[in-house]
KOLRO-876160 format. One record per residue (C-alpha): x, y, z. Coordinates in steps of 0.5 Angstrom, whole numbers, plus 500, padded with zeros to 3 digits. Layout:
# residues N
XYZ;...
END
This chain:
# residues 353
752553597;759550595;764553591;769549587;775551582;775546576;782546573;781548566;784544560;785546553;779548549;778542544;782542538;779545532;779542525;784543520;779548517;777552523;779559524;787560526;786564533;789564539;784565545;785568551;783565557;778568562;780571569;782565574;777567579;771566574;773559573;770556578;763552579;758555585;752551587;750544590;754538586;751531586;751526592;756521591;751515589;748520583;755523581;758515580;752513576;751519572;759518570;756512566;751516563;756522560;761516558;755513554;753519551;760521549;761514546;755515541;756518535;753525533;748521529;746516534;745522539;741526534;737520533;736519541;734526542;729526536;726520540;726523547;723530544;717526540;716522547;716528551;711532546;706526546;706525553;704532554;709534558;708542559;705541552;699546554;704551556;708551549;701551545;698557549;705561548;705560541;697561540;699568543;705569540;703567533;696567532;697568524;699560524;694555524;693550530;697544526;703549524;703551532;703544534;709542529;713548532;712546539;714539537;720541534;722545540;721539544;726536540;731542540;731542547;733534547;738536542;741541547;742536553;744531549;749535545;752539551;754533556;759529552;766530553;771531548;770535542;762536542;762539535;763536528;770537524;766541519;763546525;767552522;764551515;757552517;758560516;756566519;750570517;751578519;758579516;758586517;756585525;761580525;767584523;765589528;765584533;771582531;774589531;772591538;775585541;782586537;782593541;783589547;776590550;770586550;763587547;757585551;754578547;746577548;743570546;737566547;735559549;735558542;739553537;744550542;746556546;752552550;755550543;754557541;759559546;764554544;764556537;765563539;771561543;774558538;773564533;778567538;773571543;773570550;767569553;764570561;757566561;752569566;750564570;746562577;748557582;744551580;744544583;745537581;749532576;746535570;747542571;754541574;756537568;754543564;758548568;764543568;764543560;763551560;770551563;773546559;772549553;775556556;769560558;769564565;763564569;759570572;755569578;749574580;752577586;757583584;755581577;755588574;762590577;764583574;762585567;765592567;772589569;771583564;770588559;776592561;780585561;778584553;773578555;766579553;760577558;755572554;748573557;741570556;736575555;729571554;727568561;722571566;724575571;720577578;717584577;721588582;727590578;725587571;724591565;718590561;719590554;715587548;716580546;712577540;707583541;706582549;710585555;715581558;719582564;726582562;733583566;736590565;743587566;745588559;743595558;745597565;752594563;752597557;751604560;757603565;762600560;760603553;761597550;757595544;752590544;751584539;746579539;749572537;745566535;746559533;741556528;741549526;742548519;738542518;743537517;745531522;749532528;751539532;751543526;750551526;751557523;752563527;747569526;750576529;746583529;749589532;752593535;745595537;746602540;742605546;738611545;741617545;741622551;734625551;731621546;727617551;724617558;727610560;734609556;735602560;728599558;729602551;735599550;733592553;727593548;732594542;736588543;730583545;727585538;733583535;732576538;725576536;727577529;731571529;726566533;721568528;725565522;726559526;721558531;722551532;729552535;726556541;724554548;716555548;716551554;718556558;712561561;716567558;710572560;708569567;710576570;705581569;707588568;705594573;699598571;703604569;707599564;706600556;708598550;714602547;713605540;717602534;720609533;724613538;720616544;719623545;724626550;722626558;720633561;725637564;723635571;724628570;730624570;732618567;733612572;740611575;744606570;
END
């Protein structure tokens, strides 16, 4: 694996109508890329692709994304996976409705890629006018950051999670994205753009300690919580009515830092170009002491439920192409009840946080 430090340029200049904020940069050691960069030939060729996408107008990029998304759906690339996921998650929908949702998911994924790769300002001039839903939660998040300590931000592969990070930073919240070392020109480019807009990067090795230190510095770890995890070490929580293996990292970090957790999602507003409103829910509290037998799993379930509520409202903006339920829960795993679970017997100790 190779590690490269990328010099951070100033975040893209906000429009005159954008919120006037001063964004604190992340710690220097988090402004690096870990992974395998592309070879010289691939790197040389892809620079022309990035330049072409930067040259295109936002409307042209959007038209290209719709074409690519429709083409991928028509060719059947992972279409069976998407439709099977939708049939399980939304049995109340008709086949035609699920096909429309799946097609929309392909278009959204194409938009994410084509919106995230250009250089310069990737958001339209009126990005700050798109609105924030969940005003009380947003105020609570801003109040937490104003104390000089960070919060824990959770999102999903929904809307455009890359540009969501950009918007959150422009609102004055320093974020550190939890990432994995990846390979190739596409992933390298995305990592470079994350650093360019002012985000830090936290890698798996030592991640919990990095999160703890980041929160103390006033930075807010930003994590995706909607991908399947190997059964060992996973929390199995309800997601669209079926148990899904989920990383417990957020809940563990919340237990160790006592930082509040907020679900932050970007929702496309239906207009052309990369226009999103921010939807916020939180703080989502962990269970009280003695409230349940497994507080880490319960907290993970509560946050996952908040993500699901947003996805249900806009299902075509989530990544149904991912095999979210591919990891089967162990026989002893059961769905969590909707309300508080009874306290554990005196002889049972909750798992170490």
